[in-house]
VOGU-3710 file (C-alpha; in Angstrom, 3 decimals, decimal comma):
1> xxxxxxxxxx> -49,373/-54,233/-30,457  -52,114/-55,670/-29,147  -54,191/-56,520/-32,297  -51,197/-58,433/-33,933  -50,525/-60,047/-30,380  -54,052/-61,060/-30,111  -53,891/-62,817/-34,070  -50,437/-64,578/-33,001  -51,771/-66,222/-29,462  -55,068/-67,333/-32,041
11> xxxxxxxxxx> -53,353/-68,721/-35,206  -50,308/-70,664/-32,628  -53,353/-72,168/-30,864  -54,915/-73,058/-33,747  -51,862/-74,253/-35,053  -51,871/-76,622/-32,049  -54,786/-76,967/-31,636  -54,723/-78,562/-35,145  -51,435/-80,738/-34,940  -53,293/-82,859/-31,540
21> xxxxxxxxxx> -56,359/-83,369/-33,488  -54,799/-85,355/-36,289  -52,377/-86,246/-34,079  -55,397/-87,886/-32,144  -56,906/-89,461/-35,292  -53,797/-90,504/-36,490  -53,332/-92,785/-32,847  -57,057/-93,914/-33,047  -56,431/-95,449/-36,750  -53,160/-96,637/-36,014
31> xxxxxxxxxx> -52,884/-97,453/-32,266  -53,303/-101,232/-32,493  -49,758/-101,560/-34,142  -47,986/-99,431/-31,797  -46,963/-101,104/-28,720  -45,811/-103,985/-30,607  -43,493/-101,704/-32,325  -41,748/-101,447/-29,550  -41,334/-104,615/-28,425  -40,030/-107,041/-31,499
41> xxxxxxxxxx> -38,536/-103,773/-33,658  -36,172/-101,672/-30,848  -33,260/-104,785/-30,428  -31,354/-102,554/-32,759  -30,431/-99,006/-32,864  -31,100/-98,871/-37,210  -34,609/-100,643/-36,543  -35,211/-98,242/-33,482  -34,904/-95,596/-35,825  -37,018/-96,568/-38,687
51> xxxxxxxxxx> -39,651/-97,105/-35,369  -39,240/-93,560/-34,099  -39,374/-91,831/-37,122  -43,008/-93,715/-37,805  -44,026/-93,073/-34,651  -42,924/-89,290/-34,643  -44,939/-89,107/-38,333  -47,882/-90,601/-36,676  -48,106/-88,203/-32,974  -46,710/-85,152/-34,932
61> xxxxxxxxxx> -44,284/-84,964/-31,833  -41,330/-85,445/-31,375  -41,812/-84,179/-27,816  -44,328/-86,444/-27,748  -42,380/-89,485/-28,228  -39,636/-88,606/-26,251  -41,857/-88,240/-23,171  -43,303/-91,652/-23,978  -39,542/-92,871/-24,810  -38,582/-91,948/-21,489
71> xxxxxxxxxx> -41,305/-93,403/-19,746  -41,387/-96,468/-21,193  -37,369/-96,082/-20,326  -38,772/-95,225/-16,472  -40,588/-98,429/-16,121  -38,105/-100,742/-17,542  -39,816/-101,344/-20,538  -36,837/-100,121/-22,813  -33,423/-99,880/-22,218  -31,681/-96,760/-22,072
81> xxxxxxxxxx> -29,157/-97,792/-25,633  -32,631/-99,002/-27,062  -33,962/-95,822/-26,874  -30,814/-94,062/-29,101  -32,392/-95,494/-32,124  -35,843/-94,369/-31,754  -34,366/-90,589/-30,618  -32,869/-90,609/-33,808  -35,497/-91,770/-35,788  -38,162/-89,571/-34,314
91> xxxxxxxxxx> -35,672/-86,181/-34,745  -36,089/-87,036/-38,692  -39,705/-88,198/-38,272  -41,474/-84,381/-36,521  -39,868/-82,710/-40,190  -42,434/-84,983/-41,809  -45,360/-82,480/-41,397  -42,872/-79,678/-42,379  -42,242/-80,930/-45,544  -45,960/-80,639/-46,247
101> xxxxxxxxxx> -46,695/-77,549/-44,883  -44,138/-76,269/-47,600  -46,362/-76,348/-50,275  -49,148/-74,140/-50,427  -52,404/-76,092/-49,388  -54,919/-73,394/-49,517  -57,393/-74,544/-51,737  -57,602/-77,531/-49,491  -58,140/-76,002/-46,406  -61,808/-76,542/-47,714
111> xxxxxxxxxx> -62,028/-79,989/-48,905  -60,780/-81,371/-46,002  -62,361/-79,302/-43,486  -66,231/-80,285/-45,031  -64,648/-84,201/-45,122  -63,418/-83,599/-41,838  -66,359/-82,041/-40,169  -68,405/-84,822/-42,318  -66,375/-88,191/-40,946  -66,345/-86,483/-37,174
121> xxxxxxxxxx> -70,147/-87,172/-37,425  -69,518/-90,851/-38,158  -69,770/-93,377/-35,232  -67,282/-95,441/-36,813  -64,093/-95,808/-35,572  -61,948/-95,834/-38,395  -63,915/-93,261/-40,425  -64,215/-90,934/-36,905  -59,812/-90,829/-37,459  -59,680/-89,975/-40,704
131> xxxxxxxxxx> -62,048/-87,027/-39,845  -60,011/-85,920/-36,877  -56,932/-85,970/-40,062  -58,433/-83,890/-41,920  -59,974/-81,194/-39,697  -56,214/-81,068/-37,864  -54,802/-80,853/-41,301  -57,077/-78,014/-42,406  -56,542/-76,353/-39,196  -52,867/-76,529/-39,018
141> xxxxxxxxxx> -52,902/-75,270/-42,863  -55,476/-72,786/-41,656  -52,985/-71,978/-39,337  -50,267/-70,749/-41,506  -52,335/-69,375/-44,152  -52,967/-66,458/-40,840  -49,111/-66,494/-39,868  -48,220/-65,103/-43,891  -50,745/-62,730/-43,612  -49,435/-61,750/-39,900
151> xxxxxxxxxx> -46,248/-61,042/-41,231  -47,547/-58,781/-43,154  -49,086/-56,743/-40,591  -45,961/-56,672/-38,556  -43,802/-55,385/-41,348  -46,119/-52,579/-41,383  -44,426/-51,838/-37,914  -41,653/-50,231/-37,572  -40,160/-51,258/-34,413  -41,763/-54,990/-35,032
161> xxxxxxxxxx> -39,935/-54,771/-38,523  -36,485/-53,315/-36,763  -36,596/-56,077/-34,686  -36,396/-58,846/-37,417  -33,753/-56,633/-39,691  -31,825/-57,401/-36,265  -32,894/-60,872/-36,165  -31,512/-61,637/-39,587  -28,491/-59,796/-38,864  -28,127/-62,269/-35,962
171> xxxxxxxxxx> -27,390/-65,390/-36,430  -26,802/-66,314/-32,935  -29,371/-63,675/-31,591  -31,887/-66,185/-34,099  -30,433/-69,388/-32,713  -31,473/-67,921/-28,930  -35,018/-67,379/-30,067  -35,808/-70,512/-31,928  -34,073/-72,073/-28,152  -36,457/-70,190/-26,356
181> xxxxxxxxxx> -39,779/-70,369/-28,984  -39,493/-74,505/-29,209  -39,045/-74,817/-25,391  -42,280/-72,539/-24,372  -44,425/-73,564/-27,188  -43,112/-77,436/-26,840  -42,936/-77,816/-30,999  -40,063/-77,100/-33,231  -42,697/-78,145/-35,535  -45,240/-74,993/-34,577
191> xxxxxxxxxx> -41,801/-72,673/-34,234  -40,334/-73,566/-37,578  -43,886/-73,694/-39,252  -44,348/-69,988/-38,099  -40,668/-69,077/-39,317  -41,454/-70,355/-42,621  -44,079/-68,158/-43,264  -42,268/-65,100/-42,458  -39,571/-66,095/-44,045  -42,038/-65,843/-47,307
201> xxxxxxxxxx> -42,993/-62,599/-46,550  -39,294/-61,617/-46,488  -39,229/-60,259/-42,755  -36,263/-62,902/-42,240  -33,289/-64,471/-44,226  -33,041/-67,643/-45,033  -29,912/-67,587/-43,378  -31,316/-66,723/-39,917  -34,487/-69,055/-40,264  -31,856/-71,911/-40,580
211> xxxxxxxxxx> -31,032/-70,852/-36,922  -33,556/-70,466/-35,526  -35,315/-73,563/-36,529  -31,679/-75,001/-35,065  -32,562/-73,389/-31,813  -36,141/-75,071/-32,322  -34,332/-78,158/-32,229  -32,847/-77,537/-28,930  -35,635/-76,124/-27,691  -38,055/-78,730/-27,982
221> xxxxxxxxxx> -35,765/-81,099/-25,654  -37,108/-79,477/-22,325  -40,125/-81,278/-22,626  -38,266/-85,224/-21,993  -36,209/-83,408/-19,607  -39,022/-82,554/-17,496  -39,948/-85,821/-18,102  -37,538/-87,818/-16,564  -37,511/-86,195/-13,199  -38,065/-88,425/-10,313
231> xxxxxxxxxx> -37,678/-91,473/-12,889  -35,069/-93,815/-13,274  -31,244/-93,096/-14,025  -31,951/-95,149/-17,280  -35,279/-92,262/-18,075  -33,009/-89,062/-17,206  -29,751/-90,693/-19,402  -32,315/-90,879/-22,072  -33,467/-87,002/-21,840  -29,274/-86,378/-22,080
241> xxxxxxxxxx> -28,826/-87,989/-24,589  -31,653/-85,952/-26,467  -30,727/-82,997/-25,389  -27,131/-83,939/-26,170  -27,837/-85,564/-29,997  -29,302/-81,437/-30,222  -26,853/-79,248/-28,942  -24,084/-81,615/-31,116  -25,938/-80,968/-34,297  -25,945/-77,355/-33,728
251> xxxxxxxxxx> -22,533/-77,289/-32,482  -21,627/-79,147/-35,791  -23,640/-76,791/-38,787  -23,383/-73,507/-36,843  -20,179/-72,578/-37,718  -20,854/-73,302/-41,191  -24,569/-71,765/-41,758  -22,914/-69,622/-44,381  -22,548/-72,491/-46,730  -25,185/-74,691/-45,854
261> xxxxxxxxxx> -27,732/-71,851/-46,630  -26,142/-71,527/-50,093  -26,594/-75,024/-50,811  -30,101/-75,031/-49,540  -30,537/-72,170/-51,062  -30,191/-74,260/-54,816  -32,270/-76,893/-53,222  -36,159/-74,655/-54,040  -36,647/-71,436/-55,583  -39,308/-71,550/-52,470
271> xxxxxxxxxx> -37,692/-70,180/-49,566  -40,387/-71,775/-47,298  -39,213/-75,203/-49,231  -35,536/-74,561/-48,580  -36,184/-73,884/-44,932  -37,857/-77,555/-44,698  -35,740/-78,724/-46,413  -32,853/-77,989/-44,338  -34,650/-78,886/-41,337  -35,235/-82,131/-43,130
281> xxxxxxxxxx> -31,487/-82,395/-44,117  -30,227/-81,364/-40,263  -31,843/-84,129/-38,645  -31,683/-86,790/-41,108  -27,924/-86,254/-41,247  -27,413/-85,358/-37,463  -29,145/-89,337/-37,196  -26,438/-90,577/-39,601  -24,024/-89,259/-38,007  -24,795/-90,541/-34,507
291> xxxxxxxxxx> -26,330/-94,380/-35,179  -23,348/-95,895/-36,361  -21,990/-95,317/-33,057  -24,830/-95,591/-30,543  -23,007/-97,644/-27,647  -19,881/-95,029/-27,805  -22,674/-92,219/-27,671  -24,370/-94,304/-24,650  -20,618/-94,341/-23,202  -19,932/-90,478/-23,775
301> xxxxxxxxxx> -23,594/-89,515/-21,889  -22,772/-92,350/-19,125  -19,552/-90,829/-18,438  -20,644/-87,002/-18,758  -24,319/-87,695/-16,743  -23,484/-90,380/-14,410  -23,577/-94,557/-14,682  -25,853/-96,595/-15,593  -25,989/-100,585/-17,420  -25,691/-100,437/-21,266
311> x> -28,666/-102,848/-22,132
//
């Protein structure tokens, strides 16, 4: 028991470390362009969506983007209304990494690691940033392969195997587990990536894996909520809007999870890719549904959580 818990902690740490290193490299490479994006291109929700998508693809974390957005709203750089589009884009951008990791990239681990290490010794900032990117990506791929091996190990433990069977038989339990895990780990991408590994070893069904992914989208909102504590009213509204977006999205999809699972099963023959596609479709559909109704959505949040100007 202690062995697999230790391995789980190691692989999770490796995945999160790789994500942070890759994020740092991307930020170094594109840091000069980020401030101007907020200043020039957030006057319309659809523009904000594009900004949120790009920024989250760079940071590899919707939680990190939401913390930044809440901070900007708190100090008056952004209005609550302007933050909605960015938030919608962040929900889409966060699943881009999953689409990449869904492919078997094991053969790239050594080349990426070698390039990363070599580039990290460079004194040129641009080359160093590429080193961070390749090194971080290699760590994340290694962690995914580690989770797959761990899943095989777990399947040989009767108690753990029975627990996975129980989870697979209850979509509600799977939803709760995804929410709790994402709340603790603070990364829906990490939770979904682990689930991709477990589904690949037939420890989880596609349907229960999708339910876990739904829960992970809700759980990751807690980071922005914490960041809004003590901030301005509009900053709190931004955090609440992020929570409501994901909750409403899950409420729309969860009753039809069987039909959604059937549809997703036709998108690929590989379970990991199916789950990545499910995450992408879920976030894209939820964001596109809300986008045309940004102002009514803002009004709804204000009515529920308090007064605030729509700017």
